[in-house]
FIVO-652721 format. One record per residue (C-alpha): residue number from 1; residue in one letter; x, y negated, z negated. Coordinates in steps of 0.5 Angstrom, whole numbers, plus 500, padded with zeros to 3 digits. Layout:
! residues N
<pt NUM, 'A', <X, Y, Z>>
...
END
This chain:
! residues 588
<pt 1, 'M', <500, 500, 500>>
<pt 2, 'R', <503, 493, 502>>
<pt 3, 'R', <503, 487, 497>>
<pt 4, 'S', <498, 482, 499>>
<pt 5, 'L', <499, 474, 497>>
<pt 6, 'V', <493, 469, 499>>
<pt 7, 'I', <494, 462, 500>>
<pt 8, 'V', <488, 458, 500>>
<pt 9, 'G', <490, 452, 504>>
<pt 10, 'A', <494, 452, 510>>
<pt 11, 'G', <495, 445, 511>>
<pt 12, 'P', <502, 442, 509>>
<pt 13, 'R', <503, 444, 502>>
<pt 14, 'G', <501, 451, 504>>
<pt 15, 'T', <506, 450, 510>>
<pt 16, 'G', <511, 448, 505>>
<pt 17, 'L', <510, 454, 500>>
<pt 18, 'I', <511, 459, 506>>
<pt 19, 'E', <518, 455, 508>>
<pt 20, 'R', <520, 456, 501>>
<pt 21, 'I', <518, 464, 501>>
<pt 22, 'A', <522, 465, 507>>
<pt 23, 'A', <528, 461, 504>>
<pt 24, 'N', <528, 465, 497>>
<pt 25, 'A', <526, 472, 501>>
<pt 26, 'P', <532, 474, 503>>
<pt 27, 'E', <535, 474, 495>>
<pt 28, 'L', <528, 476, 492>>
<pt 29, 'Y', <524, 480, 496>>
<pt 30, 'D', <527, 482, 503>>
<pt 31, 'G', <523, 488, 504>>
<pt 32, 'S', <528, 494, 503>>
<pt 33, 'G', <525, 499, 499>>
<pt 34, 'H', <518, 496, 499>>
<pt 35, 'E', <512, 497, 502>>
<pt 36, 'G', <512, 490, 506>>
<pt 37, 'L', <508, 483, 504>>
<pt 38, 'D', <501, 481, 507>>
<pt 39, 'I', <501, 473, 507>>
<pt 40, 'H', <493, 471, 508>>
<pt 41, 'L', <492, 464, 509>>
<pt 42, 'V', <485, 462, 508>>
<pt 43, 'D', <483, 455, 511>>
<pt 44, 'P', <478, 453, 516>>
<pt 45, 'H', <483, 448, 519>>
<pt 46, 'P', <489, 450, 524>>
<pt 47, 'P', <495, 452, 520>>
<pt 48, 'G', <500, 446, 519>>
<pt 49, 'A', <496, 441, 520>>
<pt 50, 'G', <490, 442, 516>>
<pt 51, 'R', <484, 437, 515>>
<pt 52, 'I', <488, 431, 514>>
<pt 53, 'W', <493, 431, 520>>
<pt 54, 'R', <489, 435, 524>>
<pt 55, 'A', <489, 434, 532>>
<pt 56, 'A', <481, 432, 532>>
<pt 57, 'Q', <481, 424, 530>>
<pt 58, 'S', <483, 418, 533>>
<pt 59, 'P', <490, 417, 536>>
<pt 60, 'L', <489, 409, 533>>
<pt 61, 'L', <490, 412, 526>>
<pt 62, 'W', <498, 412, 524>>
<pt 63, 'M', <502, 415, 518>>
<pt 64, 'N', <504, 409, 513>>
<pt 65, 'S', <512, 412, 513>>
<pt 66, 'H', <517, 411, 519>>
<pt 67, 'A', <518, 417, 522>>
<pt 68, 'E', <525, 417, 520>>
<pt 69, 'D', <522, 417, 513>>
<pt 70, 'V', <518, 424, 514>>
<pt 71, 'T', <521, 431, 513>>
<pt 72, 'M', <518, 438, 511>>
<pt 73, 'F', <525, 440, 509>>
<pt 74, 'T', <529, 441, 503>>
<pt 75, 'D', <536, 438, 502>>
<pt 76, 'E', <542, 438, 497>>
<pt 77, 'T', <538, 432, 493>>
<pt 78, 'V', <532, 437, 491>>
<pt 79, 'D', <533, 440, 484>>
<pt 80, 'M', <531, 447, 485>>
<pt 81, 'A', <534, 455, 484>>
<pt 82, 'G', <533, 456, 492>>
<pt 83, 'P', <537, 455, 497>>
<pt 84, 'V', <537, 449, 502>>
<pt 85, 'R', <534, 450, 509>>
<pt 86, 'Q', <535, 443, 513>>
<pt 87, 'G', <531, 442, 519>>
<pt 88, 'P', <529, 435, 523>>
<pt 89, 'T', <525, 429, 520>>
<pt 90, 'L', <519, 427, 524>>
<pt 91, 'H', <523, 423, 529>>
<pt 92, 'E', <528, 428, 530>>
<pt 93, 'W', <523, 433, 532>>
<pt 94, 'A', <519, 428, 536>>
<pt 95, 'G', <525, 425, 540>>
<pt 96, 'I', <522, 417, 538>>
<pt 97, 'D', <525, 411, 534>>
<pt 98, 'G', <526, 412, 527>>
<pt 99, 'R', <522, 406, 525>>
<pt 100, 'T', <516, 408, 529>>
<pt 101, 'F', <510, 409, 525>>
<pt 102, 'A', <507, 415, 529>>
<pt 103, 'D', <500, 417, 529>>
<pt 104, 'R', <497, 422, 525>>
<pt 105, 'Q', <496, 426, 531>>
<pt 106, 'L', <504, 427, 533>>
<pt 107, 'Q', <505, 428, 525>>
<pt 108, 'G', <500, 434, 526>>
<pt 109, 'G', <504, 437, 532>>
<pt 110, 'Y', <511, 437, 527>>
<pt 111, 'L', <506, 440, 521>>
<pt 112, 'R', <504, 445, 526>>
<pt 113, 'W', <512, 446, 529>>
<pt 114, 'V', <514, 447, 521>>
<pt 115, 'H', <509, 452, 520>>
<pt 116, 'E', <511, 457, 526>>
<pt 117, 'Q', <519, 455, 524>>
<pt 118, 'A', <517, 458, 517>>
<pt 119, 'V', <513, 464, 519>>
<pt 120, 'A', <518, 466, 524>>
<pt 121, 'A', <524, 466, 518>>
<pt 122, 'L', <520, 471, 514>>
<pt 123, 'P', <523, 478, 513>>
<pt 124, 'D', <520, 483, 519>>
<pt 125, 'S', <517, 486, 513>>
<pt 126, 'V', <512, 480, 512>>
<pt 127, 'T', <506, 478, 516>>
<pt 128, 'V', <502, 472, 516>>
<pt 129, 'H', <494, 472, 517>>
<pt 130, 'H', <490, 466, 518>>
<pt 131, 'H', <483, 467, 516>>
<pt 132, 'P', <479, 460, 518>>
<pt 133, 'H', <474, 461, 513>>
<pt 134, 'R', <472, 457, 506>>
<pt 135, 'A', <475, 461, 500>>
<pt 136, 'L', <468, 461, 495>>
<pt 137, 'R', <471, 464, 489>>
<pt 138, 'V', <476, 468, 486>>
<pt 139, 'S', <475, 474, 482>>
<pt 140, 'G', <479, 480, 478>>
<pt 141, 'P', <482, 482, 471>>
<pt 142, 'R', <488, 478, 469>>
<pt 143, 'E', <493, 483, 470>>
<pt 144, 'G', <490, 487, 476>>
<pt 145, 'T', <488, 485, 483>>
<pt 146, 'Q', <484, 479, 485>>
<pt 147, 'Q', <479, 478, 490>>
<pt 148, 'V', <478, 472, 495>>
<pt 149, 'W', <471, 472, 497>>
<pt 150, 'L', <471, 468, 504>>
<pt 151, 'E', <464, 465, 507>>
<pt 152, 'D', <461, 469, 512>>
<pt 153, 'R', <465, 475, 510>>
<pt 154, 'P', <462, 480, 506>>
<pt 155, 'Q', <468, 484, 503>>
<pt 156, 'P', <473, 480, 499>>
<pt 157, 'L', <481, 480, 501>>
<pt 158, 'A', <485, 483, 496>>
<pt 159, 'A', <491, 480, 493>>
<pt 160, 'D', <496, 481, 488>>
<pt 161, 'L', <497, 473, 487>>
<pt 162, 'V', <493, 468, 489>>
<pt 163, 'V', <496, 461, 490>>
<pt 164, 'L', <491, 454, 491>>
<pt 165, 'A', <494, 449, 496>>
<pt 166, 'L', <487, 446, 497>>
<pt 167, 'G', <489, 439, 499>>
<pt 168, 'H', <485, 433, 498>>
<pt 169, 'L', <478, 435, 497>>
<pt 170, 'D', <471, 432, 497>>
<pt 171, 'A', <467, 431, 491>>
<pt 172, 'E', <460, 430, 488>>
<pt 173, 'L', <458, 422, 487>>
<pt 174, 'D', <460, 420, 480>>
<pt 175, 'D', <454, 416, 476>>
<pt 176, 'E', <455, 409, 479>>
<pt 177, 'Q', <456, 412, 486>>
<pt 178, 'R', <449, 416, 485>>
<pt 179, 'D', <445, 410, 483>>
<pt 180, 'L', <448, 406, 488>>
<pt 181, 'A', <446, 412, 493>>
<pt 182, 'A', <439, 412, 491>>
<pt 183, 'Y', <438, 405, 491>>
<pt 184, 'A', <440, 405, 498>>
<pt 185, 'R', <435, 410, 500>>
<pt 186, 'T', <430, 407, 497>>
<pt 187, 'H', <431, 400, 500>>
<pt 188, 'D', <433, 403, 507>>
<pt 189, 'L', <441, 401, 506>>
<pt 190, 'V', <447, 404, 508>>
<pt 191, 'H', <452, 407, 503>>
<pt 192, 'L', <458, 411, 504>>
<pt 193, 'P', <461, 414, 498>>
<pt 194, 'P', <469, 415, 497>>
<pt 195, 'D', <471, 420, 504>>
<pt 196, 'F', <477, 421, 507>>
<pt 197, 'T', <475, 415, 513>>
<pt 198, 'A', <476, 420, 519>>
<pt 199, 'D', <470, 424, 517>>
<pt 200, 'S', <465, 418, 515>>
<pt 201, 'D', <460, 417, 520>>
<pt 202, 'L', <461, 410, 521>>
<pt 203, 'S', <456, 409, 527>>
<pt 204, 'T', <451, 406, 521>>
<pt 205, 'L', <455, 400, 521>>
<pt 206, 'A', <451, 395, 525>>
<pt 207, 'P', <455, 390, 530>>
<pt 208, 'G', <455, 383, 527>>
<pt 209, 'E', <452, 385, 520>>
<pt 210, 'P', <456, 384, 513>>
<pt 211, 'V', <459, 390, 510>>
<pt 212, 'L', <461, 390, 503>>
<pt 213, 'V', <467, 394, 502>>
<pt 214, 'R', <470, 396, 496>>
<pt 215, 'G', <478, 398, 496>>
<pt 216, 'F', <484, 395, 499>>
<pt 217, 'G', <489, 401, 500>>
<pt 218, 'L', <490, 406, 505>>
<pt 219, 'A', <482, 408, 506>>
<pt 220, 'F', <481, 401, 508>>
<pt 221, 'V', <486, 400, 513>>
<pt 222, 'D', <483, 406, 517>>
<pt 223, 'L', <477, 403, 516>>
<pt 224, 'M', <479, 397, 519>>
<pt 225, 'V', <482, 400, 525>>
<pt 226, 'L', <476, 404, 527>>
<pt 227, 'L', <471, 399, 526>>
<pt 228, 'T', <475, 394, 530>>
<pt 229, 'E', <480, 397, 536>>
<pt 230, 'G', <476, 403, 535>>
<pt 231, 'R', <470, 399, 537>>
<pt 232, 'G', <474, 396, 543>>
<pt 233, 'G', <477, 390, 540>>
<pt 234, 'R', <484, 388, 542>>
<pt 235, 'Y', <490, 384, 540>>
<pt 236, 'D', <494, 379, 544>>
<pt 237, 'G', <500, 377, 540>>
<pt 238, 'D', <497, 375, 533>>
<pt 239, 'T', <491, 374, 535>>
<pt 240, 'Y', <485, 378, 535>>
<pt 241, 'L', <479, 379, 541>>
<pt 242, 'P', <473, 381, 539>>
<pt 243, 'S', <469, 386, 543>>
<pt 244, 'G', <463, 384, 540>>
<pt 245, 'R', <461, 391, 537>>
<pt 246, 'E', <464, 390, 530>>
<pt 247, 'P', <461, 389, 523>>
<pt 248, 'V', <464, 383, 518>>
<pt 249, 'L', <468, 386, 513>>
<pt 250, 'Y', <467, 383, 506>>
<pt 251, 'V', <473, 387, 502>>
<pt 252, 'G', <475, 387, 495>>
<pt 253, 'S', <478, 391, 489>>
<pt 254, 'R', <481, 391, 483>>
<pt 255, 'R', <487, 387, 485>>
<pt 256, 'G', <483, 383, 490>>
<pt 257, 'V', <489, 384, 495>>
<pt 258, 'P', <492, 389, 500>>
<pt 259, 'Y', <497, 394, 498>>
<pt 260, 'H', <504, 391, 499>>
<pt 261, 'S', <508, 392, 506>>
<pt 262, 'K', <512, 398, 507>>
<pt 263, 'I', <519, 395, 507>>
<pt 264, 'G', <522, 393, 514>>
<pt 265, 'Y', <529, 394, 514>>
<pt 266, 'D', <535, 399, 512>>
<pt 267, 'W', <539, 400, 506>>
<pt 268, 'T', <546, 398, 506>>
<pt 269, 'G', <551, 399, 501>>
<pt 270, 'E', <551, 402, 494>>
<pt 271, 'R', <545, 405, 492>>
<pt 272, 'P', <543, 404, 484>>
<pt 273, 'P', <545, 410, 480>>
<pt 274, 'L', <539, 413, 478>>
<pt 275, 'P', <536, 416, 474>>
<pt 276, 'R', <539, 411, 468>>
<pt 277, 'F', <534, 410, 463>>
<pt 278, 'L', <529, 416, 465>>
<pt 279, 'G', <532, 422, 467>>
<pt 280, 'P', <531, 429, 465>>
<pt 281, 'A', <534, 428, 458>>
<pt 282, 'E', <528, 423, 456>>
<pt 283, 'T', <523, 428, 460>>
<pt 284, 'D', <525, 433, 456>>
<pt 285, 'A', <525, 429, 449>>
<pt 286, 'L', <518, 427, 451>>
<pt 287, 'L', <515, 434, 452>>
<pt 288, 'A', <519, 436, 446>>
<pt 289, 'R', <515, 432, 442>>
<pt 290, 'P', <510, 436, 437>>
<pt 291, 'A', <504, 431, 437>>
<pt 292, 'G', <505, 429, 444>>
<pt 293, 'F', <506, 423, 447>>
<pt 294, 'D', <502, 417, 449>>
<pt 295, 'F', <504, 413, 456>>
<pt 296, 'S', <503, 406, 455>>
<pt 297, 'R', <507, 407, 448>>
<pt 298, 'D', <512, 412, 450>>
<pt 299, 'V', <513, 412, 458>>
<pt 300, 'W', <511, 406, 461>>
<pt 301, 'P', <517, 402, 457>>
<pt 302, 'L', <522, 407, 460>>
<pt 303, 'V', <519, 407, 467>>
<pt 304, 'E', <520, 399, 466>>
<pt 305, 'K', <527, 399, 464>>
<pt 306, 'E', <529, 404, 469>>
<pt 307, 'L', <525, 400, 475>>
<pt 308, 'G', <529, 393, 472>>
<pt 309, 'F', <535, 397, 472>>
<pt 310, 'A', <535, 399, 479>>
<pt 311, 'H', <533, 392, 482>>
<pt 312, 'Y', <538, 388, 478>>
<pt 313, 'H', <543, 392, 479>>
<pt 314, 'R', <542, 391, 487>>
<pt 315, 'L', <542, 384, 485>>
<pt 316, 'F', <548, 383, 481>>
<pt 317, 'T', <552, 387, 486>>
<pt 318, 'V', <549, 385, 493>>
<pt 319, 'H', <548, 378, 491>>
<pt 320, 'P', <552, 376, 485>>
<pt 321, 'E', <551, 368, 487>>
<pt 322, 'R', <544, 368, 485>>
<pt 323, 'T', <546, 371, 478>>
<pt 324, 'A', <549, 367, 472>>
<pt 325, 'M', <553, 372, 469>>
<pt 326, 'S', <557, 379, 471>>
<pt 327, 'W', <554, 385, 472>>
<pt 328, 'A', <558, 388, 467>>
<pt 329, 'D', <556, 383, 461>>
<pt 330, 'F', <549, 384, 464>>
<pt 331, 'E', <549, 391, 464>>
<pt 332, 'E', <552, 392, 458>>
<pt 333, 'K', <546, 388, 454>>
<pt 334, 'Y', <541, 391, 458>>
<pt 335, 'A', <543, 398, 456>>
<pt 336, 'V', <541, 397, 449>>
<pt 337, 'I', <536, 392, 449>>
<pt 338, 'D', <529, 396, 449>>
<pt 339, 'D', <524, 390, 447>>
<pt 340, 'T', <521, 387, 453>>
<pt 341, 'A', <521, 380, 451>>
<pt 342, 'E', <528, 380, 449>>
<pt 343, 'R', <529, 383, 455>>
<pt 344, 'E', <526, 378, 459>>
<pt 345, 'T', <530, 373, 455>>
<pt 346, 'L', <536, 376, 458>>
<pt 347, 'V', <533, 376, 465>>
<pt 348, 'V', <532, 369, 464>>
<pt 349, 'S', <539, 367, 462>>
<pt 350, 'A', <542, 371, 467>>
<pt 351, 'V', <537, 370, 473>>
<pt 352, 'P', <536, 363, 475>>
<pt 353, 'D', <531, 364, 480>>
<pt 354, 'P', <524, 367, 479>>
<pt 355, 'H', <523, 370, 485>>
<pt 356, 'D', <529, 374, 483>>
<pt 357, 'R', <526, 377, 477>>
<pt 358, 'L', <522, 383, 476>>
<pt 359, 'D', <515, 382, 474>>
<pt 360, 'L', <511, 388, 474>>
<pt 361, 'A', <505, 385, 471>>
<pt 362, 'A', <505, 380, 476>>
<pt 363, 'L', <506, 385, 482>>
<pt 364, 'D', <500, 389, 479>>
<pt 365, 'R', <495, 383, 478>>
<pt 366, 'P', <497, 377, 483>>
<pt 367, 'L', <491, 374, 483>>
<pt 368, 'E', <490, 375, 475>>
<pt 369, 'G', <487, 368, 473>>
<pt 370, 'A', <487, 365, 480>>
<pt 371, 'R', <481, 361, 481>>
<pt 372, 'Y', <479, 358, 488>>
<pt 373, 'A', <474, 352, 489>>
<pt 374, 'T', <470, 356, 495>>
<pt 375, 'H', <470, 362, 499>>
<pt 376, 'E', <474, 359, 505>>
<pt 377, 'E', <480, 356, 500>>
<pt 378, 'L', <480, 364, 498>>
<pt 379, 'Q', <481, 366, 505>>
<pt 380, 'E', <486, 361, 506>>
<pt 381, 'G', <490, 363, 500>>
<pt 382, 'L', <490, 370, 501>>
<pt 383, 'R', <493, 369, 508>>
<pt 384, 'E', <499, 365, 505>>
<pt 385, 'Y', <499, 371, 500>>
<pt 386, 'V', <500, 377, 506>>
<pt 387, 'E', <504, 372, 510>>
<pt 388, 'A', <509, 371, 504>>
<pt 389, 'D', <508, 379, 502>>
<pt 390, 'L', <510, 381, 509>>
<pt 391, 'S', <516, 376, 510>>
<pt 392, 'R', <519, 378, 504>>
<pt 393, 'G', <518, 385, 505>>
<pt 394, 'H', <522, 385, 512>>
<pt 395, 'D', <528, 380, 509>>
<pt 396, 'P', <534, 384, 507>>
<pt 397, 'A', <535, 378, 502>>
<pt 398, 'Y', <530, 381, 498>>
<pt 399, 'S', <533, 388, 498>>
<pt 400, 'P', <532, 389, 490>>
<pt 401, 'D', <525, 390, 492>>
<pt 402, 'L', <528, 396, 496>>
<pt 403, 'A', <532, 398, 490>>
<pt 404, 'V', <525, 398, 486>>
<pt 405, 'F', <522, 403, 491>>
<pt 406, 'L', <528, 407, 490>>
<pt 407, 'G', <527, 407, 483>>
<pt 408, 'L', <519, 409, 483>>
<pt 409, 'L', <521, 415, 487>>
<pt 410, 'S', <526, 417, 482>>
<pt 411, 'V', <521, 415, 476>>
<pt 412, 'Y', <515, 419, 480>>
<pt 413, 'G', <520, 426, 480>>
<pt 414, 'Q', <521, 426, 472>>
<pt 415, 'L', <513, 424, 471>>
<pt 416, 'V', <511, 430, 475>>
<pt 417, 'R', <514, 434, 469>>
<pt 418, 'L', <509, 430, 464>>
<pt 419, 'G', <503, 433, 467>>
<pt 420, 'D', <497, 429, 468>>
<pt 421, 'I', <499, 421, 465>>
<pt 422, 'G', <493, 418, 468>>
<pt 423, 'G', <490, 415, 474>>
<pt 424, 'W', <493, 408, 473>>
<pt 425, 'W', <500, 410, 475>>
<pt 426, 'H', <499, 414, 481>>
<pt 427, 'G', <495, 408, 484>>
<pt 428, 'F', <500, 403, 481>>
<pt 429, 'F', <505, 407, 485>>
<pt 430, 'S', <501, 408, 491>>
<pt 431, 'Y', <500, 400, 491>>
<pt 432, 'L', <507, 399, 491>>
<pt 433, 'A', <511, 404, 495>>
<pt 434, 'S', <506, 407, 499>>
<pt 435, 'G', <503, 401, 503>>
<pt 436, 'P', <501, 400, 510>>
<pt 437, 'P', <506, 399, 516>>
<pt 438, 'G', <507, 391, 517>>
<pt 439, 'P', <504, 391, 523>>
<pt 440, 'R', <498, 393, 520>>
<pt 441, 'L', <498, 387, 515>>
<pt 442, 'R', <499, 382, 521>>
<pt 443, 'Q', <492, 385, 524>>
<pt 444, 'L', <489, 384, 518>>
<pt 445, 'L', <491, 377, 518>>
<pt 446, 'A', <489, 376, 526>>
<pt 447, 'L', <482, 380, 523>>
<pt 448, 'S', <482, 374, 518>>
<pt 449, 'R', <483, 369, 523>>
<pt 450, 'A', <478, 371, 527>>
<pt 451, 'G', <473, 371, 522>>
<pt 452, 'V', <471, 379, 522>>
<pt 453, 'L', <475, 380, 515>>
<pt 454, 'R', <473, 376, 509>>
<pt 455, 'F', <476, 377, 502>>
<pt 456, 'V', <472, 377, 496>>
<pt 457, 'G', <477, 377, 491>>
<pt 458, 'A', <480, 381, 485>>
<pt 459, 'D', <475, 385, 480>>
<pt 460, 'M', <470, 385, 485>>
<pt 461, 'E', <463, 387, 482>>
<pt 462, 'V', <457, 390, 486>>
<pt 463, 'R', <450, 389, 485>>
<pt 464, 'A', <444, 393, 488>>
<pt 465, 'E', <439, 388, 487>>
<pt 466, 'D', <433, 385, 491>>
<pt 467, 'G', <433, 390, 496>>
<pt 468, 'V', <440, 389, 498>>
<pt 469, 'F', <448, 390, 495>>
<pt 470, 'R', <451, 384, 493>>
<pt 471, 'A', <458, 382, 491>>
<pt 472, 'S', <462, 377, 487>>
<pt 473, 'S', <469, 376, 484>>
<pt 474, 'P', <471, 371, 479>>
<pt 475, 'T', <477, 369, 484>>
<pt 476, 'V', <471, 365, 487>>
<pt 477, 'P', <466, 363, 481>>
<pt 478, 'G', <459, 362, 483>>
<pt 479, 'F', <460, 365, 490>>
<pt 480, 'S', <457, 372, 492>>
<pt 481, 'V', <455, 375, 499>>
<pt 482, 'Q', <449, 380, 500>>
<pt 483, 'A', <449, 386, 505>>
<pt 484, 'R', <445, 392, 507>>
<pt 485, 'A', <452, 396, 507>>
<pt 486, 'L', <457, 398, 502>>
<pt 487, 'V', <463, 402, 504>>
<pt 488, 'E', <467, 405, 498>>
<pt 489, 'A', <474, 405, 502>>
<pt 490, 'R', <478, 411, 497>>
<pt 491, 'L', <478, 418, 497>>
<pt 492, 'P', <474, 422, 492>>
<pt 493, 'E', <478, 423, 485>>
<pt 494, 'P', <480, 430, 486>>
<pt 495, 'T', <477, 433, 479>>
<pt 496, 'V', <476, 440, 477>>
<pt 497, 'R', <468, 438, 475>>
<pt 498, 'R', <466, 434, 480>>
<pt 499, 'A', <469, 437, 486>>
<pt 500, 'L', <465, 440, 492>>
<pt 501, 'D', <470, 446, 493>>
<pt 502, 'P', <466, 452, 491>>
<pt 503, 'L', <472, 456, 488>>
<pt 504, 'L', <475, 450, 484>>
<pt 505, 'R', <467, 450, 481>>
<pt 506, 'R', <467, 457, 479>>
<pt 507, 'L', <474, 456, 476>>
<pt 508, 'H', <471, 451, 472>>
<pt 509, 'A', <465, 454, 470>>
<pt 510, 'E', <470, 461, 468>>
<pt 511, 'G', <474, 456, 464>>
<pt 512, 'V', <480, 453, 466>>
<pt 513, 'A', <484, 448, 463>>
<pt 514, 'E', <483, 441, 465>>
<pt 515, 'S', <487, 435, 464>>
<pt 516, 'P', <484, 429, 460>>
<pt 517, 'D', <483, 426, 468>>
<pt 518, 'G', <480, 432, 470>>
<pt 519, 'L', <485, 435, 474>>
<pt 520, 'L', <487, 443, 474>>
<pt 521, 'R', <492, 444, 468>>
<pt 522, 'V', <498, 448, 471>>
<pt 523, 'D', <504, 451, 468>>
<pt 524, 'R', <510, 446, 469>>
<pt 525, 'A', <515, 451, 470>>
<pt 526, 'D', <512, 455, 476>>
<pt 527, 'G', <505, 452, 477>>
<pt 528, 'R', <501, 458, 474>>
<pt 529, 'V', <494, 456, 473>>
<pt 530, 'L', <492, 455, 465>>
<pt 531, 'D', <486, 457, 461>>
<pt 532, 'R', <483, 453, 456>>
<pt 533, 'S', <487, 456, 451>>
<pt 534, 'G', <494, 454, 454>>
<pt 535, 'R', <495, 461, 457>>
<pt 536, 'P', <498, 461, 464>>
<pt 537, 'H', <494, 466, 469>>
<pt 538, 'P', <499, 472, 471>>
<pt 539, 'R', <496, 472, 478>>
<pt 540, 'R', <494, 465, 480>>
<pt 541, 'F', <498, 459, 482>>
<pt 542, 'A', <496, 452, 484>>
<pt 543, 'L', <499, 446, 488>>
<pt 544, 'G', <497, 440, 490>>
<pt 545, 'P', <493, 433, 488>>
<pt 546, 'H', <487, 437, 484>>
<pt 547, 'T', <493, 439, 479>>
<pt 548, 'D', <496, 435, 473>>
<pt 549, 'G', <503, 437, 477>>
<pt 550, 'R', <500, 432, 483>>
<pt 551, 'T', <506, 429, 487>>
<pt 552, 'P', <506, 423, 492>>
<pt 553, 'G', <505, 428, 498>>
<pt 554, 'A', <507, 434, 501>>
<pt 555, 'F', <512, 432, 505>>
<pt 556, 'T', <517, 426, 503>>
<pt 557, 'R', <523, 421, 505>>
<pt 558, 'P', <530, 425, 506>>
<pt 559, 'R', <535, 425, 500>>
<pt 560, 'T', <530, 423, 495>>
<pt 561, 'G', <529, 429, 491>>
<pt 562, 'G', <522, 431, 493>>
<pt 563, 'P', <518, 433, 487>>
<pt 564, 'A', <513, 438, 491>>
<pt 565, 'F', <519, 441, 494>>
<pt 566, 'R', <521, 443, 488>>
<pt 567, 'Q', <515, 445, 486>>
<pt 568, 'N', <514, 449, 492>>
<pt 569, 'D', <520, 453, 491>>
<pt 570, 'A', <519, 455, 483>>
<pt 571, 'T', <512, 457, 485>>
<pt 572, 'A', <515, 461, 491>>
<pt 573, 'R', <520, 464, 487>>
<pt 574, 'S', <516, 466, 481>>
<pt 575, 'A', <511, 470, 486>>
<pt 576, 'L', <516, 473, 490>>
<pt 577, 'L', <519, 476, 483>>
<pt 578, 'L', <512, 478, 481>>
<pt 579, 'L', <511, 481, 488>>
<pt 580, 'G', <517, 485, 487>>
<pt 581, 'A', <516, 488, 480>>
<pt 582, 'L', <510, 490, 483>>
<pt 583, 'A', <512, 494, 489>>
<pt 584, 'G', <517, 497, 484>>
<pt 585, 'R', <513, 499, 479>>
<pt 586, 'A', <508, 502, 485>>
<pt 587, 'A', <515, 506, 488>>
<pt 588, 'A', <516, 508, 480>>
END
């Protein structure tokens, strides 16, 4: 009898796991003396690209990373036990300029190719089968064979081990969304809940009509593109020429501004020596605390100090003329100060220009306390804000910003080990480090000048009243706008309790552990699913955004440690060791 591994989810995370299985199999499970191994991939979408990167979506939708910053392959910066197996980045594979923002269809092709290469690298004794179905549930005893039940199949797949690599999931509406949806049905309005934008039915948004949009991240950018260029509009330089089929988008969010532009220049010179104040030792100490840790009290001060170190290391070593003391003196003082106020005093004395100082609170809430007398003044003010962000993001004179980006990647690699630390950090990281390409923000400015896009402000409030949706913001006191359509421009929250995925819902009902934010709890060592008593399941693993070990993405920038790659390697090695032990036990 051959051993069997079922991977639910054949997108980039499932592909990355197969790549790590292929890399580690020669050491841990080469097939000699074993009956062989069947890997069953369960996903209604094609292997490699999965749902998000599938070919069947608009070619207008881009990645938000340069092609040279996208890889599915490991390098020596990944902290893992398995071997490095190098391969091309997206731009090397596609033969395009590394600074290109590739469309998602091209990235899907890259992911399909990586999947094919990973499968081809498996030992001859390993066979991969793709099942284009949804997985409905997993059953079976803790110490015995698992059964994975599929939609439209009467018999389950038998599995020695199961790995859930589910990716982004749909979710049922929360209480507020449910009330808004009910109000929309009652008053013949349009309410589009959180969704992957390429899957949303945008045909209900009428030309020329106002549409309230809540959310200013990447889901909003996709919406902006599909409702403008996607409806026949075009750009002539910095001018947008409408087709007449566009709605008028009134957009706001908690911050009230779009995510920061991608950095538009390359790194040169010495990198900041990271980690410095938040590395493995500090993470181990946090995990070892008997009473646990609090993010705001115990973790954020370390994050703040680490990001500040990255910023000032770059400023002092590359732009010393903009500082008032030597780097050696500053570093010595900075290292021993833990009090935020004392550190700010040091920075003010050493860095004369406020534009050269790192102020994370101001970055997080740029409109905090800002008030505009009229809606039109807000439009002009936010256009100036976006112009300044674009200018700074493409000026290497402000390269400490890129050092902070590298610091964010380093910090994320450590925070992944801490499990669920709350949703704020992930949003803050995305806002600073995973924003749109610069050209998208230039398009946003053109749309604003053309009157197709209107800014609402920070802390946007939406009320359902008088038969319409009405939006307002304290940024413009007294102003409000009403519309018959509301779009929630963000992805659904990946909680176990509210996921529409039937497999996860069944696991929740059966007693898997949840983090405080509702994510599936997994063992930090290898991704095994935990029950509510904290016991890891011996035959079930989980990887991805629905777990409390979630990472920035299934692929990453080269030479940045790749937390997802590290997790994939640990899970692959644990799975192979257990499969080998089972095979040996059966032979005995």
